[in-house]
CHARMM-style PDB file with segment names, atoms N, HN, CA, C and O in Angstrom:
ATOM      1  N   MET     1       8.892  12.685   9.881  1.00  0.00      PROA
ATOM      2  CA  MET     1       7.469  12.749   9.631  1.00  0.00      PROA
ATOM      3  C   MET     1       6.716  13.020  10.938  1.00  0.00      PROA
ATOM      4  O   MET     1       5.872  13.915  10.984  1.00  0.00      PROA
ATOM      5  N   PHE     2       7.011  12.257  12.003  1.00  0.00      PROA
ATOM      6  HN  PHE     2       7.696  11.530  11.965  1.00  0.00      PROA
ATOM      7  CA  PHE     2       6.320  12.451  13.275  1.00  0.00      PROA
ATOM      8  C   PHE     2       6.669  13.794  13.886  1.00  0.00      PROA
ATOM      9  O   PHE     2       5.811  14.470  14.453  1.00  0.00      PROA
ATOM     10  N   THR     3       7.939  14.178  13.768  1.00  0.00      PROA
ATOM     11  HN  THR     3       8.636  13.629  13.308  1.00  0.00      PROA
ATOM     12  CA  THR     3       8.362  15.465  14.309  1.00  0.00      PROA
ATOM     13  C   THR     3       7.627  16.593  13.618  1.00  0.00      PROA
ATOM     14  O   THR     3       7.209  17.557  14.261  1.00  0.00      PROA
ATOM     15  N   GLU     4       7.467  16.476  12.311  1.00  0.00      PROA
ATOM     16  HN  GLU     4       7.806  15.693  11.789  1.00  0.00      PROA
ATOM     17  CA  GLU     4       6.732  17.493  11.555  1.00  0.00      PROA
ATOM     18  C   GLU     4       5.296  17.582  12.046  1.00  0.00      PROA
ATOM     19  O   GLU     4       4.762  18.675  12.233  1.00  0.00      PROA
ATOM     20  N   ALA     5       4.677  16.433  12.251  1.00  0.00      PROA
ATOM     21  HN  ALA     5       5.111  15.545  12.099  1.00  0.00      PROA
ATOM     22  CA  ALA     5       3.289  16.415  12.712  1.00  0.00      PROA
ATOM     23  C   ALA     5       3.176  17.043  14.094  1.00  0.00      PROA
ATOM     24  O   ALA     5       2.233  17.789  14.356  1.00  0.00      PROA
ATOM     25  N   LEU     6       4.112  16.757  14.974  1.00  0.00      PROA
ATOM     26  HN  LEU     6       4.879  16.150  14.762  1.00  0.00      PROA
ATOM     27  CA  LEU     6       4.080  17.316  16.326  1.00  0.00      PROA
ATOM     28  C   LEU     6       4.322  18.821  16.337  1.00  0.00      PROA
ATOM     29  O   LEU     6       3.934  19.506  17.284  1.00  0.00      PROA
ATOM     30  N   ASN     7       4.953  19.331  15.301  1.00  0.00      PROA
ATOM     31  HN  ASN     7       5.268  18.774  14.533  1.00  0.00      PROA
ATOM     32  CA  ASN     7       5.213  20.768  15.217  1.00  0.00      PROA
ATOM     33  C   ASN     7       4.060  21.553  14.606  1.00  0.00      PROA
ATOM     34  O   ASN     7       4.122  22.780  14.535  1.00  0.00      PROA
ATOM     35  N   LEU     8       3.008  20.865  14.161  1.00  0.00      PROA
ATOM     36  HN  LEU     8       2.958  19.868  14.218  1.00  0.00      PROA
ATOM     37  CA  LEU     8       1.830  21.553  13.629  1.00  0.00      PROA
ATOM     38  C   LEU     8       1.128  22.294  14.759  1.00  0.00      PROA
ATOM     39  O   LEU     8       1.277  21.954  15.933  1.00  0.00      PROA
ATOM     40  N   ASP     9       0.354  23.318  14.381  1.00  0.00      PROA
ATOM     41  HN  ASP     9       0.232  23.594  13.427  1.00  0.00      PROA
ATOM     42  CA  ASP     9      -0.404  24.007  15.429  1.00  0.00      PROA
ATOM     43  C   ASP     9      -1.524  23.102  15.917  1.00  0.00      PROA
ATOM     44  O   ASP     9      -1.819  22.080  15.297  1.00  0.00      PROA
ATOM     45  N   THR    10      -2.138  23.474  17.015  1.00  0.00      PROA
ATOM     46  HN  THR    10      -1.898  24.304  17.518  1.00  0.00      PROA
ATOM     47  CA  THR    10      -3.131  22.632  17.686  1.00  0.00      PROA
ATOM     48  C   THR    10      -4.270  22.221  16.762  1.00  0.00      PROA
ATOM     49  O   THR    10      -4.648  21.050  16.734  1.00  0.00      PROA
ATOM     50  N   ASN    11      -4.812  23.148  16.022  1.00  0.00      PROA
ATOM     51  HN  ASN    11      -4.505  24.099  16.044  1.00  0.00      PROA
ATOM     52  CA  ASN    11      -5.939  22.825  15.133  1.00  0.00      PROA
ATOM     53  C   ASN    11      -5.536  21.838  14.049  1.00  0.00      PROA
ATOM     54  O   ASN    11      -6.289  20.916  13.734  1.00  0.00      PROA
ATOM     55  N   ASP    12      -4.353  22.027  13.480  1.00  0.00      PROA
ATOM     56  HN  ASP    12      -3.741  22.776  13.736  1.00  0.00      PROA
ATOM     57  CA  ASP    12      -3.893  21.118  12.438  1.00  0.00      PROA
ATOM     58  C   ASP    12      -3.584  19.732  13.000  1.00  0.00      PROA
ATOM     59  O   ASP    12      -3.854  18.726  12.343  1.00  0.00      PROA
ATOM     60  N   ARG    13      -3.019  19.668  14.214  1.00  0.00      PROA
ATOM     61  HN  ARG    13      -2.800  20.485  14.747  1.00  0.00      PROA
ATOM     62  CA  ARG    13      -2.773  18.357  14.842  1.00  0.00      PROA
ATOM     63  C   ARG    13      -4.089  17.644  15.116  1.00  0.00      PROA
ATOM     64  O   ARG    13      -4.202  16.435  14.914  1.00  0.00      PROA
ATOM     65  N   ALA    14      -5.087  18.402  15.579  1.00  0.00      PROA
ATOM     66  HN  ALA    14      -4.995  19.384  15.743  1.00  0.00      PROA
ATOM     67  CA  ALA    14      -6.389  17.799  15.854  1.00  0.00      PROA
ATOM     68  C   ALA    14      -7.020  17.276  14.570  1.00  0.00      PROA
ATOM     69  O   ALA    14      -7.585  16.182  14.556  1.00  0.00      PROA
ATOM     70  N   ALA    15      -6.926  18.049  13.496  1.00  0.00      PROA
ATOM     71  HN  ALA    15      -6.467  18.937  13.508  1.00  0.00      PROA
ATOM     72  CA  ALA    15      -7.485  17.605  12.216  1.00  0.00      PROA
ATOM     73  C   ALA    15      -6.756  16.371  11.710  1.00  0.00      PROA
ATOM     74  O   ALA    15      -7.381  15.445  11.192  1.00  0.00      PROA
ATOM     75  N   LEU    16      -5.441  16.354  11.857  1.00  0.00      PROA
ATOM     76  HN  LEU    16      -4.933  17.106  12.278  1.00  0.00      PROA
ATOM     77  CA  LEU    16      -4.660  15.189  11.442  1.00  0.00      PROA
ATOM     78  C   LEU    16      -5.042  13.963  12.255  1.00  0.00      PROA
ATOM     79  O   LEU    16      -5.210  12.874  11.706  1.00  0.00      PROA
ATOM     80  N   ALA    17      -5.179  14.143  13.562  1.00  0.00      PROA
ATOM     81  HN  ALA    17      -5.043  15.028  14.007  1.00  0.00      PROA
ATOM     82  CA  ALA    17      -5.570  13.029  14.432  1.00  0.00      PROA
ATOM     83  C   ALA    17      -6.936  12.489  14.022  1.00  0.00      PROA
ATOM     84  O   ALA    17      -7.136  11.275  13.976  1.00  0.00      PROA
ATOM     85  N   GLN    18      -7.855  13.364  13.731  1.00  0.00      PROA
ATOM     86  HN  GLN    18      -7.693  14.350  13.768  1.00  0.00      PROA
ATOM     87  CA  GLN    18      -9.200  12.941  13.318  1.00  0.00      PROA
ATOM     88  C   GLN    18      -9.133  12.137  12.024  1.00  0.00      PROA
ATOM     89  O   GLN    18      -9.802  11.111  11.895  1.00  0.00      PROA
ATOM     90  N   GLU    19      -8.336  12.594  11.072  1.00  0.00      PROA
ATOM     91  HN  GLU    19      -7.793  13.428  11.177  1.00  0.00      PROA
ATOM     92  CA  GLU    19      -8.185  11.873   9.804  1.00  0.00      PROA
ATOM     93  C   GLU    19      -7.537  10.510  10.019  1.00  0.00      PROA
ATOM     94  O   GLU    19      -7.949   9.517   9.421  1.00  0.00      PROA
ATOM     95  N   LEU    20      -6.526  10.470  10.871  1.00  0.00      PROA
ATOM     96  HN  LEU    20      -6.190  11.277  11.357  1.00  0.00      PROA
ATOM     97  CA  LEU    20      -5.858   9.197  11.142  1.00  0.00      PROA
ATOM     98  C   LEU    20      -6.807   8.201  11.797  1.00  0.00      PROA
ATOM     99  O   LEU    20      -6.839   7.029  11.423  1.00  0.00      PROA
ATOM    100  N   LEU    21      -7.578   8.666  12.772  1.00  0.00      PROA
ATOM    101  HN  LEU    21      -7.553   9.618  13.076  1.00  0.00      PROA
ATOM    102  CA  LEU    21      -8.542   7.773  13.430  1.00  0.00      PROA
ATOM    103  C   LEU    21      -9.605   7.289  12.449  1.00  0.00      PROA
ATOM    104  O   LEU    21      -9.984   6.118  12.467  1.00  0.00      PROA
ATOM    105  N   ALA    22     -10.078   8.179  11.605  1.00  0.00      PROA
ATOM    106  HN  ALA    22      -9.770   9.130  11.590  1.00  0.00      PROA
ATOM    107  CA  ALA    22     -11.081   7.789  10.610  1.00  0.00      PROA
ATOM    108  C   ALA    22     -10.514   6.749   9.656  1.00  0.00      PROA
ATOM    109  O   ALA    22     -11.232   5.849   9.222  1.00  0.00      PROA
ATOM    110  N   SER    23      -9.236   6.865   9.327  1.00  0.00      PROA
ATOM    111  HN  SER    23      -8.653   7.597   9.680  1.00  0.00      PROA
ATOM    112  CA  SER    23      -8.635   5.906   8.399  1.00  0.00      PROA
ATOM    113  C   SER    23      -8.573   4.510   8.996  1.00  0.00      PROA
ATOM    114  O   SER    23      -8.556   3.523   8.260  1.00  0.00      PROA
ATOM    115  N   LEU    24      -8.539   4.413  10.321  1.00  0.00      PROA
ATOM    116  HN  LEU    24      -8.553   5.215  10.918  1.00  0.00      PROA
ATOM    117  CA  LEU    24      -8.518   3.101  10.965  1.00  0.00      PROA
ATOM    118  C   LEU    24      -9.846   2.381  10.828  1.00  0.00      PROA
ATOM    119  O   LEU    24      -9.897   1.152  10.889  1.00  0.00      PROA
ATOM    120  N   GLU    25     -10.910   3.127  10.644  1.00  0.00      PROA
ATOM    121  HN  GLU    25     -10.868   4.125  10.594  1.00  0.00      PROA
ATOM    122  CA  GLU    25     -12.223   2.519  10.469  1.00  0.00      PROA
ATOM    123  C   GLU    25     -12.350   1.857   9.109  1.00  0.00      PROA
ATOM    124  O   GLU    25     -13.275   1.077   8.879  1.00  0.00      PROA
ATOM    125  N   GLU    26     -11.431   2.162   8.209  1.00  0.00      PROA
ATOM    126  HN  GLU    26     -10.680   2.796   8.396  1.00  0.00      PROA
ATOM    127  CA  GLU    26     -11.488   1.636   6.855  1.00  0.00      PROA
ATOM    128  C   GLU    26     -10.519   0.469   6.652  1.00  0.00      PROA
ATOM    129  O   GLU    26     -10.206   0.113   5.516  1.00  0.00      PROA
ATOM    130  N   LEU    27     -10.051  -0.121   7.739  1.00  0.00      PROA
ATOM    131  HN  LEU    27     -10.306   0.169   8.662  1.00  0.00      PROA
ATOM    132  CA  LEU    27      -9.120  -1.243   7.633  1.00  0.00      PROA
ATOM    133  C   LEU    27      -9.799  -2.457   7.022  1.00  0.00      PROA
ATOM    134  O   LEU    27     -10.986  -2.700   7.238  1.00  0.00      PROA
ATOM    135  N   THR    28      -9.028  -3.208   6.261  1.00  0.00      PROA
ATOM    136  HN  THR    28      -8.064  -3.010   6.085  1.00  0.00      PROA
ATOM    137  CA  THR    28      -9.540  -4.488   5.776  1.00  0.00      PROA
ATOM    138  C   THR    28      -9.528  -5.461   6.947  1.00  0.00      PROA
ATOM    139  O   THR    28      -8.874  -5.212   7.960  1.00  0.00      PROA
ATOM    140  N   GLU    29     -10.237  -6.545   6.813  1.00  0.00      PROA
ATOM    141  HN  GLU    29     -10.768  -6.747   5.990  1.00  0.00      PROA
ATOM    142  CA  GLU    29     -10.259  -7.555   7.862  1.00  0.00      PROA
ATOM    143  C   GLU    29      -8.849  -8.092   8.113  1.00  0.00      PROA
ATOM    144  O   GLU    29      -8.465  -8.339   9.257  1.00  0.00      PROA
ATOM    145  N   GLN    30      -8.092  -8.266   7.048  1.00  0.00      PROA
ATOM    146  HN  GLN    30      -8.404  -8.065   6.120  1.00  0.00      PROA
ATOM    147  CA  GLN    30      -6.726  -8.770   7.163  1.00  0.00      PROA
ATOM    148  C   GLN    30      -5.850  -7.774   7.937  1.00  0.00      PROA
ATOM    149  O   GLN    30      -5.055  -8.178   8.785  1.00  0.00      PROA
ATOM    150  N   GLU    31      -5.994  -6.475   7.645  1.00  0.00      PROA
ATOM    151  HN  GLU    31      -6.639  -6.146   6.956  1.00  0.00      PROA
ATOM    152  CA  GLU    31      -5.220  -5.460   8.356  1.00  0.00      PROA
ATOM    153  C   GLU    31      -5.590  -5.424   9.835  1.00  0.00      PROA
ATOM    154  O   GLU    31      -4.721  -5.322  10.701  1.00  0.00      PROA
ATOM    155  N   ALA    32      -6.883  -5.507  10.113  1.00  0.00      PROA
ATOM    156  HN  ALA    32      -7.589  -5.590   9.409  1.00  0.00      PROA
ATOM    157  CA  ALA    32      -7.346  -5.482  11.500  1.00  0.00      PROA
ATOM    158  C   ALA    32      -6.810  -6.695  12.265  1.00  0.00      PROA
ATOM    159  O   ALA    32      -6.370  -6.562  13.407  1.00  0.00      PROA
ATOM    160  N   GLU    33      -6.846  -7.859  11.651  1.00  0.00      PROA
ATOM    161  HN  GLU    33      -7.203  -7.967  10.723  1.00  0.00      PROA
ATOM    162  CA  GLU    33      -6.329  -9.063  12.304  1.00  0.00      PROA
ATOM    163  C   GLU    33      -4.834  -8.944  12.576  1.00  0.00      PROA
ATOM    164  O   GLU    33      -4.355  -9.353  13.633  1.00  0.00      PROA
ATOM    165  N   ARG    34      -4.102  -8.385  11.621  1.00  0.00      PROA
ATOM    166  HN  ARG    34      -4.492  -8.052  10.762  1.00  0.00      PROA
ATOM    167  CA  ARG    34      -2.663  -8.196  11.801  1.00  0.00      PROA
ATOM    168  C   ARG    34      -2.384  -7.247  12.963  1.00  0.00      PROA
ATOM    169  O   ARG    34      -1.508  -7.513  13.787  1.00  0.00      PROA
ATOM    170  N   LEU    35      -3.124  -6.142  13.031  1.00  0.00      PROA
ATOM    171  HN  LEU    35      -3.835  -5.926  12.362  1.00  0.00      PROA
ATOM    172  CA  LEU    35      -2.926  -5.183  14.115  1.00  0.00      PROA
ATOM    173  C   LEU    35      -3.272  -5.779  15.475  1.00  0.00      PROA
ATOM    174  O   LEU    35      -2.565  -5.543  16.454  1.00  0.00      PROA
ATOM    175  N   TRP    36      -4.368  -6.559  15.543  1.00  0.00      PROA
ATOM    176  HN  TRP    36      -4.943  -6.751  14.747  1.00  0.00      PROA
ATOM    177  CA  TRP    36      -4.733  -7.200  16.819  1.00  0.00      PROA
ATOM    178  C   TRP    36      -3.681  -8.221  17.223  1.00  0.00      PROA
ATOM    179  O   TRP    36      -3.374  -8.357  18.407  1.00  0.00      PROA
ATOM    180  N   ALA    37      -3.126  -8.939  16.253  1.00  0.00      PROA
ATOM    181  HN  ALA    37      -3.376  -8.828  15.291  1.00  0.00      PROA
ATOM    182  CA  ALA    37      -2.076  -9.917  16.561  1.00  0.00      PROA
ATOM    183  C   ALA    37      -0.839  -9.202  17.108  1.00  0.00      PROA
ATOM    184  O   ALA    37      -0.227  -9.675  18.065  1.00  0.00      PROA
ATOM    185  N   GLU    38      -0.472  -8.079  16.517  1.00  0.00      PROA
ATOM    186  HN  GLU    38      -0.970  -7.694  15.740  1.00  0.00      PROA
ATOM    187  CA  GLU    38       0.666  -7.311  17.011  1.00  0.00      PROA
ATOM    188  C   GLU    38       0.403  -6.809  18.430  1.00  0.00      PROA
ATOM    189  O   GLU    38       1.291  -6.850  19.282  1.00  0.00      PROA
ATOM    190  N   GLU    39      -0.806  -6.342  18.678  1.00  0.00      PROA
ATOM    191  HN  GLU    39      -1.528  -6.309  17.986  1.00  0.00      PROA
ATOM    192  CA  GLU    39      -1.164  -5.860  20.013  1.00  0.00      PROA
ATOM    193  C   GLU    39      -1.125  -6.997  21.026  1.00  0.00      PROA
ATOM    194  O   GLU    39      -0.651  -6.813  22.147  1.00  0.00      PROA
ATOM    195  N   ALA    40      -1.614  -8.155  20.646  1.00  0.00      PROA
ATOM    196  HN  ALA    40      -1.999  -8.304  19.736  1.00  0.00      PROA
ATOM    197  CA  ALA    40      -1.586  -9.309  21.546  1.00  0.00      PROA
ATOM    198  C   ALA    40      -0.148  -9.690  21.880  1.00  0.00      PROA
ATOM    199  O   ALA    40       0.160  -9.993  23.033  1.00  0.00      PROA
ATOM    200  N   LYS    41       0.728  -9.678  20.889  1.00  0.00      PROA
ATOM    201  HN  LYS    41       0.478  -9.432  19.953  1.00  0.00      PROA
ATOM    202  CA  LYS    41       2.136  -9.988  21.130  1.00  0.00      PROA
ATOM    203  C   LYS    41       2.769  -8.947  22.053  1.00  0.00      PROA
ATOM    204  O   LYS    41       3.548  -9.296  22.940  1.00  0.00      PROA
ATOM    205  N   ARG    42       2.440  -7.674  21.848  1.00  0.00      PROA
ATOM    206  HN  ARG    42       1.808  -7.390  21.128  1.00  0.00      PROA
ATOM    207  CA  ARG    42       2.979  -6.606  22.688  1.00  0.00      PROA
ATOM    208  C   ARG    42       2.530  -6.788  24.133  1.00  0.00      PROA
ATOM    209  O   ARG    42       3.327  -6.639  25.059  1.00  0.00      PROA
ATOM    210  N   ARG    43       1.254  -7.112  24.321  1.00  0.00      PROA
ATOM    211  HN  ARG    43       0.607  -7.233  23.568  1.00  0.00      PROA
ATOM    212  CA  ARG    43       0.731  -7.314  25.675  1.00  0.00      PROA
ATOM    213  C   ARG    43       1.337  -8.546  26.344  1.00  0.00      PROA
ATOM    214  O   ARG    43       1.645  -8.515  27.535  1.00  0.00      PROA
ATOM    215  N   LEU    44       1.509  -9.624  25.588  1.00  0.00      PROA
ATOM    216  HN  LEU    44       1.259  -9.648  24.620  1.00  0.00      PROA
ATOM    217  CA  LEU    44       2.121 -10.830  26.144  1.00  0.00      PROA
ATOM    218  C   LEU    44       3.563 -10.552  26.555  1.00  0.00      PROA
ATOM    219  O   LEU    44       4.015 -11.008  27.606  1.00  0.00      PROA
ATOM    220  N   LYS    45       4.273  -9.812  25.731  1.00  0.00      PROA
ATOM    221  HN  LYS    45       3.906  -9.442  24.878  1.00  0.00      PROA
ATOM    222  CA  LYS    45       5.646  -9.448  26.058  1.00  0.00      PROA
ATOM    223  C   LYS    45       5.666  -8.619  27.346  1.00  0.00      PROA
ATOM    224  O   LYS    45       6.523  -8.833  28.204  1.00  0.00      PROA
ATOM    225  N   GLY    46       4.743  -7.690  27.485  1.00  0.00      PROA
ATOM    226  HN  GLY    46       4.047  -7.517  26.788  1.00  0.00      PROA
ATOM    227  CA  GLY    46       4.648  -6.889  28.698  1.00  0.00      PROA
ATOM    228  C   GLY    46       4.331  -7.736  29.912  1.00  0.00      PROA
ATOM    229  O   GLY    46       4.870  -7.508  30.994  1.00  0.00      PROA
ATOM    230  N   TYR    47       3.461  -8.710  29.735  1.00  0.00      PROA
ATOM    231  HN  TYR    47       3.023  -8.895  28.855  1.00  0.00      PROA
ATOM    232  CA  TYR    47       3.125  -9.624  30.831  1.00  0.00      PROA
ATOM    233  C   TYR    47       4.363 -10.403  31.273  1.00  0.00      PROA
ATOM    234  O   TYR    47       4.647 -10.506  32.466  1.00  0.00      PROA
ATOM    235  N   HSD    48       5.092 -10.948  30.307  1.00  0.00      PROA
ATOM    236  HN  HSD    48       4.861 -10.865  29.337  1.00  0.00      PROA
ATOM    237  CA  HSD    48       6.292 -11.722  30.636  1.00  0.00      PROA
ATOM    238  C   HSD    48       7.374 -10.850  31.274  1.00  0.00      PROA
ATOM    239  O   HSD    48       8.209 -11.344  32.032  1.00  0.00      PROA
ATOM    240  N   ALA    49       7.356  -9.550  30.963  1.00  0.00      PROA
ATOM    241  HN  ALA    49       6.678  -9.149  30.347  1.00  0.00      PROA
ATOM    242  CA  ALA    49       8.343  -8.627  31.532  1.00  0.00      PROA
ATOM    243  C   ALA    49       7.900  -8.100  32.893  1.00  0.00      PROA
ATOM    244  O   ALA    49       8.591  -7.283  33.502  1.00  0.00      PROA
ATOM    245  N   GLY    50       6.742  -8.572  33.373  1.00  0.00      PROA
ATOM    246  HN  GLY    50       6.180  -9.236  32.879  1.00  0.00      PROA
ATOM    247  CA  GLY    50       6.262  -8.137  34.680  1.00  0.00      PROA
ATOM    248  C   GLY    50       5.576  -6.783  34.672  1.00  0.00      PROA
ATOM    249  O   GLY    50       5.415  -6.167  35.725  1.00  0.00      PROA
ATOM    250  N   GLN    51       5.170  -6.312  33.501  1.00  0.00      PROA
ATOM    251  HN  GLN    51       5.301  -6.813  32.645  1.00  0.00      PROA
ATOM    252  CA  GLN    51       4.536  -5.004  33.374  1.00  0.00      PROA
ATOM    253  C   GLN    51       3.010  -5.084  33.428  1.00  0.00      PROA
ATOM    254  O   GLN    51       2.331  -4.058  33.380  1.00  0.00      PROA
ATOM    255  N   ALA    52       2.480  -6.282  33.527  1.00  0.00      PROA
ATOM    256  HN  ALA    52       3.032  -7.116  33.566  1.00  0.00      PROA
ATOM    257  CA  ALA    52       1.032  -6.467  33.577  1.00  0.00      PROA
ATOM    258  C   ALA    52       0.726  -7.675  34.458  1.00  0.00      PROA
ATOM    259  O   ALA    52       1.546  -8.581  34.610  1.00  0.00      PROA
ATOM    260  N   GLU    53      -0.457  -7.663  35.025  1.00  0.00      PROA
ATOM    261  HN  GLU    53      -1.123  -6.926  34.902  1.00  0.00      PROA
ATOM    262  CA  GLU    53      -0.891  -8.768  35.871  1.00  0.00      PROA
ATOM    263  C   GLU    53      -1.878  -9.647  35.125  1.00  0.00      PROA
ATOM    264  O   GLU    53      -2.541  -9.214  34.183  1.00  0.00      PROA
ATOM    265  N   ARG    54      -1.957 -10.887  35.569  1.00  0.00      PROA
ATOM    266  HN  ARG    54      -1.418 -11.239  36.334  1.00  0.00      PROA
ATOM    267  CA  ARG    54      -2.930 -11.817  35.016  1.00  0.00      PROA
ATOM    268  C   ARG    54      -4.269 -11.530  35.692  1.00  0.00      PROA
ATOM    269  O   ARG    54      -4.329 -11.333  36.906  1.00  0.00      PROA
ATOM    270  N   VAL    55      -5.335 -11.508  34.902  1.00  0.00      PROA
ATOM    271  HN  VAL    55      -5.286 -11.668  33.916  1.00  0.00      PROA
ATOM    272  CA  VAL    55      -6.684 -11.301  35.432  1.00  0.00      PROA
ATOM    273  C   VAL    55      -7.542 -12.456  34.928  1.00  0.00      PROA
ATOM    274  O   VAL    55      -7.547 -12.760  33.735  1.00  0.00      PROA
ATOM    275  N   ALA    56      -8.261 -13.091  35.836  1.00  0.00      PROA
ATOM    276  HN  ALA    56      -8.257 -12.844  36.805  1.00  0.00      PROA
ATOM    277  CA  ALA    56      -9.117 -14.223  35.463  1.00  0.00      PROA
ATOM    278  C   ALA    56     -10.221 -13.769  34.514  1.00  0.00      PROA
ATOM    279  O   ALA    56     -10.756 -12.668  34.647  1.00  0.00      PROA
ATOM    280  N   ALA    57     -10.553 -14.622  33.564  1.00  0.00      PROA
ATOM    281  HN  ALA    57     -10.119 -15.517  33.456  1.00  0.00      PROA
ATOM    282  CA  ALA    57     -11.586 -14.299  32.584  1.00  0.00      PROA
ATOM    283  C   ALA    57     -12.913 -13.971  33.260  1.00  0.00      PROA
ATOM    284  O   ALA    57     -13.640 -13.086  32.808  1.00  0.00      PROA
ATOM    285  N   GLU    58     -13.226 -14.673  34.328  1.00  0.00      PROA
ATOM    286  HN  GLU    58     -12.636 -15.392  34.695  1.00  0.00      PROA
ATOM    287  CA  GLU    58     -14.481 -14.423  35.044  1.00  0.00      PROA
ATOM    288  C   GLU    58     -14.523 -13.001  35.600  1.00  0.00      PROA
ATOM    289  O   GLU    58     -15.558 -12.337  35.556  1.00  0.00      PROA
ATOM    290  N   GLU    59     -13.390 -12.547  36.120  1.00  0.00      PROA
ATOM    291  HN  GLU    59     -12.549 -13.086  36.156  1.00  0.00      PROA
ATOM    292  CA  GLU    59     -13.311 -11.190  36.663  1.00  0.00      PROA
ATOM    293  C   GLU    59     -13.490 -10.148  35.549  1.00  0.00      PROA
ATOM    294  O   GLU    59     -14.166  -9.135  35.732  1.00  0.00      PROA
ATOM    295  N   VAL    60     -12.883 -10.414  34.416  1.00  0.00      PROA
ATOM    296  HN  VAL    60     -12.335 -11.237  34.267  1.00  0.00      PROA
ATOM    297  CA  VAL    60     -13.031  -9.518  33.271  1.00  0.00      PROA
ATOM    298  C   VAL    60     -14.495  -9.464  32.832  1.00  0.00      PROA
ATOM    299  O   VAL    60     -15.018  -8.388  32.541  1.00  0.00      PROA
ATOM    300  N   ALA    61     -15.150 -10.616  32.785  1.00  0.00      PROA
ATOM    301  HN  ALA    61     -14.725 -11.490  33.022  1.00  0.00      PROA
ATOM    302  CA  ALA    61     -16.551 -10.683  32.373  1.00  0.00      PROA
ATOM    303  C   ALA    61     -17.438  -9.886  33.322  1.00  0.00      PROA
ATOM    304  O   ALA    61     -18.330  -9.164  32.877  1.00  0.00      PROA
ATOM    305  N   VAL    62     -17.200 -10.013  34.621  1.00  0.00      PROA
ATOM    306  HN  VAL    62     -16.475 -10.600  34.982  1.00  0.00      PROA
ATOM    307  CA  VAL    62     -17.992  -9.270  35.609  1.00  0.00      PROA
ATOM    308  C   VAL    62     -17.808  -7.781  35.414  1.00  0.00      PROA
ATOM    309  O   VAL    62     -18.784  -7.031  35.418  1.00  0.00      PROA
ATOM    310  N   LYS    63     -16.566  -7.336  35.242  1.00  0.00      PROA
ATOM    311  HN  LYS    63     -15.773  -7.944  35.238  1.00  0.00      PROA
ATOM    312  CA  LYS    63     -16.288  -5.910  35.048  1.00  0.00      PROA
ATOM    313  C   LYS    63     -16.937  -5.406  33.754  1.00  0.00      PROA
ATOM    314  O   LYS    63     -17.493  -4.309  33.722  1.00  0.00      PROA
ATOM    315  N   ALA    64     -16.864  -6.204  32.699  1.00  0.00      PROA
ATOM    316  HN  ALA    64     -16.412  -7.096  32.725  1.00  0.00      PROA
ATOM    317  CA  ALA    64     -17.454  -5.803  31.424  1.00  0.00      PROA
ATOM    318  C   ALA    64     -18.965  -5.653  31.540  1.00  0.00      PROA
ATOM    319  O   ALA    64     -19.538  -4.705  31.002  1.00  0.00      PROA
ATOM    320  N   LYS    65     -19.612  -6.581  32.239  1.00  0.00      PROA
ATOM    321  HN  LYS    65     -19.147  -7.351  32.676  1.00  0.00      PROA
ATOM    322  CA  LYS    65     -21.063  -6.496  32.418  1.00  0.00      PROA
ATOM    323  C   LYS    65     -21.437  -5.218  33.159  1.00  0.00      PROA
ATOM    324  O   LYS    65     -22.423  -4.565  32.816  1.00  0.00      PROA
ATOM    325  N   LYS    66     -20.657  -4.862  34.169  1.00  0.00      PROA
ATOM    326  HN  LYS    66     -19.856  -5.393  34.447  1.00  0.00      PROA
ATOM    327  CA  LYS    66     -20.916  -3.636  34.928  1.00  0.00      PROA
ATOM    328  C   LYS    66     -20.753  -2.402  34.047  1.00  0.00      PROA
ATOM    329  O   LYS    66     -21.537  -1.458  34.140  1.00  0.00      PROA
ATOM    330  N   LEU    67     -19.737  -2.413  33.199  1.00  0.00      PROA
ATOM    331  HN  LEU    67     -19.100  -3.179  33.124  1.00  0.00      PROA
ATOM    332  CA  LEU    67     -19.478  -1.260  32.336  1.00  0.00      PROA
ATOM    333  C   LEU    67     -20.557  -1.065  31.278  1.00  0.00      PROA
ATOM    334  O   LEU    67     -20.872   0.070  30.921  1.00  0.00      PROA
ATOM    335  N   PHE    68     -21.121  -2.147  30.777  1.00  0.00      PROA
ATOM    336  HN  PHE    68     -20.865  -3.069  31.066  1.00  0.00      PROA
ATOM    337  CA  PHE    68     -22.029  -2.052  29.646  1.00  0.00      PROA
ATOM    338  C   PHE    68     -23.499  -2.198  30.028  1.00  0.00      PROA
ATOM    339  O   PHE    68     -24.335  -2.517  29.182  1.00  0.00      PROA
ATOM    340  N   ARG    69     -23.808  -1.969  31.282  1.00  0.00      PROA
ATOM    341  HN  ARG    69     -23.128  -1.710  31.969  1.00  0.00      PROA
ATOM    342  CA  ARG    69     -25.215  -2.003  31.709  1.00  0.00      PROA
ATOM    343  C   ARG    69     -25.901  -0.743  31.354  1.00  0.00      PROA
ATOM    344  OT1 ARG    69     -27.090  -0.588  31.633  1.00  0.00      PROA
TER     345      ARG     69
END
């Protein structure tokens, strides 16, 4: 299935990507929570494997405020 999608021409891949992204906006709350939980587990696993650094919440808050001004 993925190989077939990757073999589509550029316009068809772009249209498929747009449809896939739009479908994510229609997730139920339960689906969204499940996906966020999976992402959190993936990130924690990466942290434990030394693939990510710990960042203090205060530092994250400061960076977020700067980004959203």
